[in-house]
N, C-alpha and C positions, 0 to 999 in steps of 0.2 A: 342727908335728908332726901326723902323721895317726894318730888314735887309732881303733882298731876295738874296739867294745864287743861282747863275746860273752856272750849270755844263753841259758841252757837253761831250758825251761819244760815243765810238764806239768800241765794242768788247773788253772791259777791265772790265769785271764784277768783278773780284777779286780785282783789283786795286781800282775800284769805291767803293767797299764795305769798303776798308781801309779808303778812304777819308771820307765816311759817318760816319764811326766809330769815326774818330777824330772830326767830327762835333758834334757827340752825346756827346762827353766828354768836350765840351766847357763850360766855365763859363757864357757865354752870348749866348743863343740859337737863331737861326734865326727865323724870322717870317714865312718864307717858303723856301723850297729847290726845285728848278725847275731843273729837269734833262732832257736834250734833248738828246734822243737816236737817233743818226744820221744814222738810217737804219741798225744798228747792231743787235746782238742777243738780245732778249728781256731781260729786267732787272726789270720787275715789281715785281718779287719775292723779291727783296731787300727791298721793302716797308714793307713786312710782318715781316722781321727781325728787322726793325726800325719803328715799328708802333707808337712809341712815338714821332717821328719827323714828321713835316708837309711836307711830300714829295709829289711832283706833278711830275709825269713822262709823258713826251711828246714823244711818239714813232713816228718817221718818217718812212714811208714805203720805202723811197729811200734815199740814201746818198746824201745830199745836200752840203757837205763839211762843215768844222768846223766854218767858219765865218758866213755863212748863218744860221747854226744851233744855233750859239750863239745869233744872232739877233732875232731868233724866241723865244729864252728863255727870253731875256731881255724885249721883247715886252709883254710877259706874266706876267712879274714881277709886283707886286702890292705894294711892300714895298717902303719906302721912300729912301732907300739906296740899292745899288746892290753890292754884292761881287762876283767876278768871280773865277772860278777854272777849271783847266783841270782835267780829270778823274784820272790821275795817280799821281797827287800831293796830299799832305795832310798838315793839319795844326797842329801845336803844341798847347798844352794847353794854354788857355788864349788869343789866337790870336784874335778872334773876338772882345772880350771885349776891348783889347788894341787898335784895329783899330777904334772902335766906339768912344772911348775917343779922339783919335787923330784927327778925322774928325770934331770935334766941331768947329774948326776955319779954316777949309779947305773944298774943294769940292771933292778932290780925294787924297787918301792916299795909299801908297804902302810900303811894308816892305822889308827888306833884306831877302835873302833866303840862304839855303844851297843846293848846287847842289849835288845830291846823285845818285850813280849807285847801282843797286841791282842785286842780283842773286836770282833765284827762288828755293825754297825748297818746294816741293809739289805744293800747290797753294798759298803759302805765299812768299812775297818778303823779302829777308834778305839784309840789307845794306852792301855794299862792300867798297865804298869810299865816302868821303864827302868833299866838298870844299865850303868855304864861298864865297858868291857873294854879296858884300856890297860896294857901291860906293857913293861918295858925289853927291848930286843932283845939277846939273848945266845945265840949259836949253840949253845953247850954246853947251856944250859938248854932250848933249843928241842928238843933231843933227848930231853928228859924230858917236856915238855908244850908243844905247839905253841900259840902265841898269834897265829898268822897266820890272818887271815880273808880268804879270796880275793875276796869281793865288794868291788869298788871298788879292788882292787889293780891296779897298772899295771906292765907289763914290756915289754922290747924283744922283738919277734916273733922276732928272730934267736936268742933264747935256746933256742927249740925245736931249732935246728940243732945246738946243743951238747949238750943233755940229752934230746932226744926229746920225746914228748908225755905226756899224763897217763896214769897206769897203772891200767887197770881191775881189775887183780889185787888192788889194795889197797882198791878200792871206797870205803868210808866215809872212808878216810884218804888219798884222792888228793891233797888239798891239802897235807897234812903232807909226804907223799912228794915232791911237786913242790917245795915250799919247801926241803927239805933238799938235794935235787939241785941246785936253783938256787943255793943259798948256797955250795955247793962250787965252783961254776964262775963266779960273778959277784958283782957288788957289790949288796948288799941294804941297804935303808934303811927305817926306820920313820918315819912322819910323825905327830908327836904331836898330832893333831887328830881328834876323834871325829866324823868327817864322813860315816860310813856307818851306816845304821840296819839292824841285823841282826835279822830277825824270828825269834823263838823260840817254838815252840808248847808250851803248858803240857800238852797232852794226849799229848806224847811222839812226835808225828809227825816232829819234827826228827831227823835222823840222829844229831846230837850227844846227843840225849836217850835214845836207844835203847841198851839193853844186851841183847845176844842172843848165841847161840852163833855165828851167822854173823859178827857184829861182832867177837867175840873172835878168830875165825879170821883175819879181815882184819888185825887188830892184830898177830897173830903173824907174818903175811906181811911187814908193814911192819917189825917189829922184826928179823926175820931179814935182810931186805934191807939195812937200815942198821946192823945190829949194835947195836941199842939196848938189848939186855938185857931184863929183865922190867920192864914198866911197870904202874902201878896201873890198875885198870879200874872205878873208881867212877863214880857219877853226875857229870855235868858240873859242876854247881854245888857238889857235895861236893868235887871236886878243886880248885875255886877257893879253897876255905878252907884248903887245906893250907899249912903254913908256907913251903914253898919257893915257892909261888905268891904268897902274901901279900908275900914279900920282893921279888918282881919287879914289884909294882904301881907304876905310873908316873903322873905328872901328865899331863893332857891337856886341850886346849881343847874345851869343850863348845859346839857351834854350832847344834844343832837346837832349834827353838822349841817342839817338843813337839806341834805341831798335826798333825792327820791330813792325808793327801794327797788332794786332790780332783782326780781325773783327768778328761779329756775324755770318757771312756767313761761316767762317772757324770753328767757335766754337758755333754752335747753342744751 
């Protein structure tokens, strides 16, 4: 299977290097790695550190925002399967191989994750806290609260021919929208292994942590598009404590050793 990994990045060169490092250590290597630099600092030098990987960097002269940048990346993908990732997340060993096996009888597969906060030591991130994010897959429940994390998820490239590309009109909720559209047209499966490390910023820089007027407007667009009704707009971690979310919690295999990633950029 030819897997194209599509990564969008913006001024996170050190974090991006950590992600690429974890890709280089996989037991199943990708067919291509497409990095869309959304108008940020140049990252071409990373390719020289990882010359053994099939890295294709697309530098955009202006910031087009993450959804449009992601669409540019997936349109360039030539593999039969696409794996997505944000630039500050990373994969644990064996993740890609596990997902490739899981998609044999599915069209989109996603894994559980660990939500991790980091502190910086020099130019390296050191883990501070970690929390399992694992929930049973229930499509009706996903219309109330999405537990789909796109980083590390894998799907057939042909899915875009059925449902189109990512919708910039929902911005913060592009992944929720994509998941709901995909679930209506294809076979979706959760992989109960927390093999993706999802970085969460305590200072509120994560989109998931922000509560703003614009975010509320994007949520309204999503709700109208999928007829979701009125949804709660609490802080992310507050929502996780709601009874309906607690009931959906599932067991998952923990595979991360908790150690920081040491990239070739940090140790050339």
